[in-house]
Backbone as CSV, one residue per row, in Angstrom:
resi,resn,N_x,N_y,N_z,CA_x,CA_y,CA_z,C_x,C_y,C_z
1,UNK,12.473,28.753,23.413,12.493,28.854,21.959,12.054,27.525,21.342
2,UNK,11.187,27.618,20.364,10.663,26.410,19.707,11.749,25.748,18.867
3,UNK,11.760,24.410,18.912,12.701,23.657,18.086,12.318,23.790,16.622
4,UNK,13.293,23.549,15.768,13.015,23.523,14.336,12.086,22.358,14.035
5,UNK,11.240,22.562,13.050,10.344,21.485,12.625,11.168,20.328,12.072
6,UNK,10.710,19.115,12.344,11.390,17.930,11.808,10.946,17.704,10.370
7,UNK,11.880,17.267,9.559,11.596,17.035,8.145,11.377,15.552,7.904
8,UNK,10.255,15.254,7.259,9.910,13.882,6.887,9.681,13.847,5.381
9,UNK,10.132,12.780,4.759,9.872,12.580,3.338,8.810,11.501,3.214
10,UNK,7.878,11.686,2.289,6.860,10.675,2.037,6.869,10.381,0.542
11,UNK,6.992,9.096,0.214,7.174,8.724,-1.190,6.719,7.286,-1.418
12,UNK,6.254,7.026,-2.623,5.981,5.657,-3.072,7.004,5.333,-4.148
13,UNK,7.588,4.137,-4.064,8.620,3.747,-5.030,8.468,2.277,-5.381
14,UNK,8.816,1.951,-6.622,8.775,0.546,-7.023,10.052,-0.160,-6.562
15,UNK,10.216,-1.406,-6.946,11.365,-2.191,-6.476,12.704,-1.653,-6.970
16,UNK,12.685,-0.876,-8.040,13.918,-0.291,-8.571,14.064,1.168,-8.135
17,UNK,13.313,1.587,-7.116,13.287,2.959,-6.616,12.736,3.958,-7.624
18,UNK,11.958,3.480,-8.600,11.276,4.379,-9.527,10.122,5.063,-8.822
19,UNK,9.978,6.379,-9.066,8.908,7.131,-8.396,7.960,7.835,-9.362
20,UNK,8.293,7.854,-10.654,7.389,8.534,-11.566,7.792,8.409,-13.017
21,UNK,6.824,8.731,-13.863,7.073,8.804,-15.302,6.227,9.937,-15.862
22,UNK,6.862,10.796,-16.645,6.168,11.947,-17.244,5.420,12.761,-16.191
23,UNK,6.055,12.950,-15.042,5.508,13.755,-13.950,4.204,13.192,-13.376
24,UNK,4.049,11.883,-13.444,2.881,11.208,-12.869,3.321,9.953,-12.134
25,UNK,2.460,9.481,-11.233,2.695,8.191,-10.594,2.311,7.097,-11.583
26,UNK,3.152,6.095,-11.774,2.823,5.022,-12.715,1.827,4.011,-12.152
27,UNK,1.333,4.215,-10.964,0.405,3.282,-10.324,-0.667,4.074,-9.596
28,UNK,-1.731,3.382,-9.225,-2.777,3.985,-8.402,-3.145,2.972,-7.324
29,UNK,-2.806,3.321,-6.099,-3.130,2.464,-4.960,-3.909,3.320,-3.966
30,UNK,-5.179,3.038,-3.840,-6.069,3.832,-3.006,-5.563,3.952,-1.567
31,UNK,-5.100,2.857,-0.995,-4.626,2.876,0.400,-3.400,3.772,0.564
32,UNK,-2.567,3.864,-0.467,-1.395,4.738,-0.415,-1.837,6.198,-0.371
33,UNK,-2.823,6.556,-1.170,-3.329,7.930,-1.169,-3.989,8.263,0.171
34,UNK,-4.697,7.300,0.747,-5.322,7.514,2.060,-4.261,7.694,3.142
35,UNK,-3.196,6.911,3.070,-2.102,7.037,4.033,-1.434,8.403,3.893
36,UNK,-1.190,8.817,2.660,-0.603,10.129,2.394,-1.450,11.225,3.043
37,UNK,-2.754,11.162,2.825,-3.655,12.166,3.385,-3.630,12.139,4.912
38,UNK,-3.700,10.951,5.495,-3.715,10.822,6.959,-2.431,11.363,7.586
39,UNK,-1.294,11.086,6.964,-0.016,11.521,7.530,0.237,13.013,7.348
40,UNK,-0.183,13.581,6.222,0.182,14.967,5.909,-0.850,16.003,6.329
41,UNK,-2.094,15.599,6.554,-3.131,16.566,6.933,-2.737,17.276,8.229
42,UNK,-2.879,18.600,8.208,-2.545,19.411,9.373,-1.091,19.832,9.426
43,UNK,-0.306,19.435,8.447,1.122,19.760,8.427,1.473,20.600,7.202
44,UNK,2.699,21.070,7.185,3.246,21.747,6.013,3.739,20.692,5.041
45,UNK,3.390,20.852,3.763,3.902,19.966,2.720,4.716,20.806,1.741
46,UNK,5.835,20.252,1.300,6.733,20.966,0.394,6.890,20.158,-0.877
47,UNK,6.775,20.849,-1.996,6.900,20.181,-3.296,7.571,21.115,-4.284
48,UNK,8.044,20.539,-5.360,8.584,21.329,-6.449,7.475,21.801,-7.377
49,UNK,7.855,22.667,-8.298,6.887,23.236,-9.238,6.183,22.164,-10.070
50,UNK,6.947,21.188,-10.569,6.337,20.158,-11.422,5.331,19.317,-10.638
51,UNK,5.645,19.015,-9.390,4.694,18.262,-8.559,3.434,19.089,-8.341
52,UNK,3.606,20.375,-8.052,2.457,21.271,-7.886,1.581,21.249,-9.140
53,UNK,2.225,21.376,-10.296,1.471,21.415,-11.552,0.775,20.088,-11.854
54,UNK,1.295,18.988,-11.310,0.693,17.673,-11.571,-0.493,17.372,-10.656
55,UNK,-0.685,18.158,-9.607,-1.787,17.895,-8.674,-3.130,18.093,-9.367
56,UNK,-4.042,17.136,-9.218,-5.357,17.304,-9.835,-6.183,18.388,-9.139
57,UNK,-5.955,18.579,-7.836,-6.678,19.590,-7.068,-5.643,20.401,-6.298
58,UNK,-5.666,21.710,-6.491,-4.690,22.572,-5.841,-5.397,23.647,-5.029
59,UNK,-4.901,24.026,-3.890,-3.877,23.341,-3.097,-4.469,22.099,-2.434
60,UNK,-3.595,21.242,-1.916,-4.083,20.088,-1.160,-4.717,20.624,0.123
61,UNK,-5.964,20.241,0.406,-6.688,20.832,1.532,-6.134,20.432,2.895
62,UNK,-6.359,21.341,3.858,-6.013,21.129,5.267,-4.522,20.905,5.494
63,UNK,-3.721,21.488,4.634,-2.269,21.452,4.754,-1.731,22.793,4.279
64,UNK,-0.618,23.210,4.840,0.062,24.401,4.317,0.898,23.939,3.134
65,UNK,0.526,24.362,1.932,1.212,23.977,0.701,2.350,24.952,0.425
66,UNK,3.548,24.418,0.234,4.725,25.230,-0.090,5.335,24.677,-1.372
67,UNK,5.622,25.577,-2.310,6.244,25.190,-3.575,7.638,25.807,-3.625
68,UNK,8.639,24.962,-3.815,10.026,25.410,-3.947,10.378,25.405,-5.428
69,UNK,10.772,26.563,-5.951,11.118,26.684,-7.366,12.213,27.727,-7.561
70,UNK,13.005,27.538,-8.611,14.013,28.543,-8.974,13.384,29.693,-9.761
71,UNK,12.189,29.474,-10.289,11.512,30.469,-11.118,10.967,31.593,-10.241
72,UNK,11.596,32.753,-10.294,11.205,33.870,-9.426,9.862,34.481,-9.826
73,UNK,9.352,34.162,-11.003,8.063,34.691,-11.456,6.911,33.714,-11.223
74,UNK,7.215,32.552,-10.642,6.186,31.525,-10.478,5.191,31.926,-9.404
75,UNK,3.909,31.727,-9.702,2.841,32.016,-8.758,1.986,30.758,-8.614
76,UNK,1.672,30.389,-7.389,0.858,29.199,-7.126,-0.283,29.606,-6.197
77,UNK,-1.451,29.829,-6.767,-2.609,30.266,-5.981,-2.919,29.244,-4.888
78,UNK,-2.967,29.722,-3.647,-3.277,28.846,-2.526,-2.058,28.227,-1.874
79,UNK,-0.878,28.539,-2.395,0.366,27.998,-1.830,1.347,29.135,-1.574
80,UNK,2.303,28.865,-0.720,3.417,29.779,-0.496,4.548,29.341,-1.409
81,UNK,5.108,30.280,-2.157,6.211,29.970,-3.066,7.511,30.441,-2.425
82,UNK,8.503,29.543,-2.393,9.829,29.898,-1.891,10.864,29.553,-2.959
83,UNK,12.022,30.214,-2.857,13.076,30.013,-3.851,14.359,29.475,-3.236
84,UNK,14.375,29.384,-1.917,15.553,28.900,-1.201,15.077,27.932,-0.119
85,UNK,15.643,26.726,-0.064,15.211,25.753,0.956,15.313,26.283,2.385
86,UNK,16.232,27.230,2.625,16.406,27.774,3.978,15.192,28.585,4.436
87,UNK,14.384,29.059,3.497,13.184,29.828,3.848,12.138,28.965,4.549
88,UNK,12.252,27.685,4.396,11.222,26.765,4.876,11.011,26.828,6.384
89,UNK,12.062,26.882,7.167,11.903,26.869,8.629,11.101,28.071,9.125
90,UNK,11.243,29.229,8.489,10.464,30.402,8.903,8.986,30.226,8.583
91,UNK,8.707,29.639,7.442,7.322,29.442,7.015,6.618,28.408,7.883
92,UNK,7.326,27.374,8.263,6.724,26.244,8.984,6.990,26.300,10.482
93,UNK,7.257,27.472,11.019,7.682,27.560,12.421,6.648,27.065,13.424
94,UNK,5.379,27.060,13.065,4.354,26.580,13.994,3.999,25.111,13.787
95,UNK,4.713,24.450,12.923,4.453,23.033,12.654,5.599,22.199,13.204
96,UNK,5.261,21.044,13.773,6.305,20.190,14.330,6.920,19.281,13.274
97,UNK,6.208,19.084,12.156,6.720,18.202,11.115,6.416,18.796,9.746
98,UNK,7.412,18.750,8.880,7.281,19.205,7.499,7.413,17.973,6.621
99,UNK,6.474,17.786,5.703,6.520,16.644,4.790,7.003,17.078,3.416
100,UNK,8.056,16.445,2.949,8.561,16.655,1.600,7.833,15.643,0.722
101,UNK,7.091,16.128,-0.292,6.247,15.226,-1.077,6.714,15.069,-2.529
102,UNK,7.827,15.666,-2.889,8.365,15.451,-4.240,8.456,16.717,-5.054
103,UNK,8.992,16.601,-6.204,9.531,15.468,-6.884,10.969,15.146,-6.527
104,UNK,11.624,14.477,-7.454,12.955,13.929,-7.197,13.964,14.994,-6.769
105,UNK,13.954,16.138,-7.417,14.922,17.188,-7.079,14.678,17.717,-5.664
106,UNK,13.435,17.840,-5.279,13.094,18.322,-3.934,13.487,17.271,-2.896
107,UNK,13.242,16.000,-3.189,13.709,14.936,-2.289,15.227,15.010,-2.138
108,UNK,15.919,15.211,-3.232,17.388,15.257,-3.213,17.885,16.411,-2.328
109,UNK,17.240,17.570,-2.442,17.633,18.749,-1.656,17.463,18.488,-0.161
110,UNK,16.342,17.885,0.219,16.026,17.735,1.643,16.481,16.407,2.242
111,UNK,16.950,15.489,1.431,17.378,14.173,1.920,18.372,14.268,3.082
112,UNK,19.404,15.117,2.988,20.360,15.183,4.110,19.738,15.672,5.420
113,UNK,18.670,16.464,5.339,18.045,17.028,6.539,16.862,16.202,7.039
114,UNK,16.420,15.257,6.241,15.228,14.476,6.606,15.524,13.561,7.785
115,UNK,14.590,13.520,8.712,14.734,12.648,9.879,13.879,11.392,9.743
116,UNK,12.788,11.511,8.988,11.860,10.395,8.808,11.596,10.172,7.325
117,UNK,11.305,8.926,6.996,10.939,8.563,5.631,9.747,7.617,5.709
118,UNK,8.647,8.022,5.099,7.446,7.197,5.020,7.385,6.669,3.592
119,UNK,7.683,5.395,3.446,7.842,4.781,2.138,6.723,3.781,1.868
120,UNK,6.123,3.896,0.704,5.249,2.835,0.204,6.068,2.104,-0.843
121,UNK,6.381,0.857,-0.572,7.211,0.063,-1.488,6.289,-0.779,-2.361
122,UNK,6.264,-0.471,-3.649,5.460,-1.211,-4.614,6.247,-2.458,-5.008
123,UNK,5.620,-3.615,-4.903,6.309,-4.895,-5.139,6.290,-5.273,-6.622
124,UNK,6.738,-4.343,-7.443,6.780,-4.561,-8.886,7.730,-3.517,-9.474
125,UNK,8.007,-3.630,-10.758,8.818,-2.637,-11.464,7.960,-1.994,-12.540
126,UNK,8.142,-0.694,-12.682,7.363,0.067,-13.643,8.293,0.829,-14.573
127,UNK,7.743,1.262,-15.685,8.445,2.142,-16.607,8.515,3.497,-15.905
128,UNK,9.695,3.911,-15.497,9.860,5.182,-14.788,10.987,5.990,-15.424
129,UNK,10.889,7.305,-15.304,11.981,8.166,-15.742,12.540,8.982,-14.578
130,UNK,11.992,8.756,-13.394,12.427,9.467,-12.199,12.625,8.454,-11.078
131,UNK,13.764,8.587,-10.395,14.144,7.597,-9.381,14.626,8.268,-8.106
132,UNK,14.535,7.518,-7.012,15.181,7.909,-5.758,16.617,7.401,-5.821
133,UNK,17.374,7.915,-6.755,18.716,7.389,-6.996,19.717,7.747,-5.899
134,UNK,19.324,8.594,-4.979,20.193,9.014,-3.879,19.864,8.267,-2.590
135,UNK,18.772,7.511,-2.566,18.318,6.815,-1.360,19.281,5.689,-1.008
136,UNK,19.716,5.678,0.254,20.608,4.626,0.728,19.991,3.996,1.977
137,UNK,19.506,2.750,1.882,18.850,2.119,3.034,19.764,1.973,4.251
138,UNK,21.074,2.029,4.062,22.008,1.920,5.194,21.893,3.103,6.151
139,UNK,21.336,4.214,5.684,21.203,5.413,6.517,19.950,5.393,7.384
140,UNK,19.115,4.372,7.214,17.797,4.374,7.839,17.553,3.128,8.677
141,UNK,16.761,3.322,9.712,16.350,2.223,10.586,14.833,2.072,10.439
142,UNK,14.377,0.868,10.194,12.945,0.618,10.047,12.279,0.662,11.419
143,UNK,11.231,1.481,11.537,10.470,1.560,12.788,9.111,0.878,12.659
144,UNK,8.679,0.667,11.423,7.412,-0.034,11.170,7.459,-0.602,9.757
145,UNK,6.952,-1.821,9.617,6.844,-2.438,8.298,5.561,-3.258,8.276
146,UNK,4.650,-2.881,7.395,3.383,-3.614,7.301,3.618,-4.966,6.646
147,UNK,2.642,-5.826,6.766,2.639,-7.037,5.950,2.503,-6.610,4.495
148,UNK,2.750,-7.519,3.585,2.495,-7.220,2.178,0.989,-7.131,1.982
149,UNK,0.559,-6.023,1.391,-0.859,-5.759,1.161,-1.141,-5.843,-0.336
150,UNK,-2.398,-6.043,-0.695,-2.780,-6.126,-2.104,-3.911,-5.144,-2.382
151,UNK,-3.726,-4.311,-3.400,-4.767,-3.376,-3.806,-5.904,-4.156,-4.462
152,UNK,-7.132,-3.913,-3.999,-8.290,-4.675,-4.485,-8.567,-4.456,-5.969
153,UNK,-8.348,-3.237,-6.448,-8.682,-2.932,-7.845,-7.599,-3.370,-8.823
154,UNK,-6.342,-3.226,-8.422,-5.241,-3.476,-9.369,-4.487,-4.774,-9.097
155,UNK,-4.738,-5.381,-7.945,-3.994,-6.568,-7.490,-2.508,-6.289,-7.276
156,UNK,-2.126,-5.025,-7.214,-0.733,-4.674,-6.951,-0.401,-4.930,-5.492
157,UNK,0.769,-5.505,-5.261,1.232,-5.733,-3.893,2.142,-4.585,-3.477
158,UNK,2.056,-4.236,-2.196,2.842,-3.119,-1.674,2.999,-3.278,-0.170
159,UNK,3.888,-2.481,0.382,4.107,-2.437,1.833,4.261,-0.996,2.266
160,UNK,3.816,-0.696,3.470,4.079,0.589,4.098,5.273,0.397,5.023
161,UNK,6.263,1.254,4.885,7.474,1.158,5.698,7.784,2.542,6.258
162,UNK,7.933,2.633,7.574,8.336,3.876,8.227,9.789,3.728,8.651
163,UNK,10.574,4.746,8.343,12.000,4.703,8.665,12.413,5.970,9.400
164,UNK,13.425,5.816,10.226,14.007,6.946,10.942,15.493,6.952,10.630
165,UNK,16.027,8.152,10.369,17.444,8.242,10.025,18.297,7.805,11.208
166,UNK,19.307,7.006,10.909,20.230,6.558,11.954,21.067,7.745,12.419
167,UNK,21.428,7.755,13.709,22.243,8.873,14.224,23.623,8.899,13.591
């Protein structure tokens, strides 16, 4: 019998754990978007309705797009819509890793089950209305931490950090 798919969260956050404002990212870092694509391509990605609606191109290509929403009438062309987080394991049964891509409520739902966290830490503070207010670094062990990098266009400093949940 196949094991359940492992749940990974992927998120970019500023120094105050801010992740968004008005349903958008307050920053643009090309390398972060490339990392997101490299890590999630070929896997199942799960997002909430607002994140789905904020995507400039839907569905995200070469990934199984899943939208979790309480709205039973919601339709997302090119994605699978679910209304209960427990439905996810049946949908993603052929995938070894499921990526939770946001927003905050979806991160909150899957945080207890997440085994991995791929974090882009922005070395600045932004005007945000959405936070990873449930994130506790004590629950995680760093498995990789890049040097501080600088975006060529914006001069923003950031780091890529991979974490694994402590047993």
